[in-house]
C-alpha positions, 0 to 999 in steps of 0.5 A, a space after each residue: 541518479 535523481 532523474 532515475 527516481 524521478 516522478 516528474 508530471 506523474 500522478 499518484 493515488 496513495 490510500 490511508 494517506 493520512 499518517 503512518 506508511 501512507 503518509 511517508 509514502 505520499 512525502 517521498 513520492 512528492 518529493 520525487 516530483 509527483 502530484 498525489 492523490 491522498 485518500 483516507 477516512 480521516 478529515 485531516 487528509 484534506 489539510 495534510 494534502 494542502 501542506 504537501 505542495 506540488 497540486 496534491 489533493 486530499 480526498 475523504 473516502 471510507 474504503 468500506 463503500 466498495 460500490 463507490 470506488 469507481 466514482 472515487 478514481 473517476 473523481 481523481 482522474 477528472 481532477 488531475 487528467 491521469 493516473 500513473 502509479 496507484 499505491 494501495 496501502 490502507 488497512 486494518 489489523 483485527 488481531 483475535 486467536 483462531 478460536 475467538 474469530 468473529 464473522 464481523 471481523 473477518 469480513 471487514 479486513 477482507 473488505 479493506 485489505 483485500 477487496 477494495 485494494 484489488 478493485 482500485 486497482 482494477 479501476 486504475 488499470 483500465 485507465 492506465 491501458 490508454 496511455 500504456 503505462 502504470 504502475 500499481 503497488 500493493 502494501 501487503 505484509 510478512 504476514 502474507 508468508 509467515 504465519 503469526 499468532 492471532 493474524 489468521 484473517 489478516 494472514 489471509 488477507 494479505 496473502 490474497 493481496 499477493 496472490 492477486 498481485 501476480 495475476 494483474 502483472 501477468 495480465 496488464 504487463 502487455 499494456 505497460 503496467 506493473 503491479 508488485 506488492 511490498 510486504 513489511 515487517 512490524 513497522 514504527 507506526 501508532 497502529 503497530 504499536 497498538 499490538 507490538 509493544 512491551 515484552 512482545 515487541 521485544 520477543 518479536 525483534 528478536 526473531 529479526 536478524 537486524 534486531 528492529 522494526 522498520 521505519 516508515 521511510 524505509 517502505 516509502 523509499 522501496 514504493 518510490 524504487 518500484 515506481 520509478 522508471 528504474 524499476 520497469 522490468 520488475 513485475 508480479 513480485 513480492 519484496 519482503 522488506 522484513 530484515 531477514 525474518 522470514 529467511 531464518 
């Protein structure tokens, strides 16, 4: 069974890897045998990658610098010699009512949540084509398929992620590259707790059949599955990990 999920001798990139879901994903991939390039604007990513072991490395990078993304990918490819897996995890949530959405917050949300992940996927997929193998996994959100109050920009950005996931899957599938999205419900991270706390959190949990939010380890487990050889036939899907919220 462990062989089915082994990522031995594979190289994975995880964005937003210094904390929360990204850190849990990196830990899960390393445990499965992968070497991980951990990308984050938080400088602690260097030390956390060092602690991770298995020749993992940290890269301090702000995804707002879209014109530097190709340079980042070339550096990682040069450091490791290959890229097998890309996990587009980094994201932001600027929550405003429809009537109060600002151009600045809208543009920032699109840049971090949608534009940067697409171009990271583009640059990585071109390198993956050379070896005719790759896994691209984009962390979207239940907000990609369900409207949430105060989430106009966020919902739009995550719906876009699911959309480009399907296009990449269609175009890159013939090269042995799969591309899938994972759409979690609220996850128990520091970022999630900033908005979902107190009565608001309890009301949300009551809408979820399992009556709780997701853990970072549960999302990381879904990522591990889609990263593995076992999931090789799954392509262009949006795995909604929401405890049943979207089915009722």
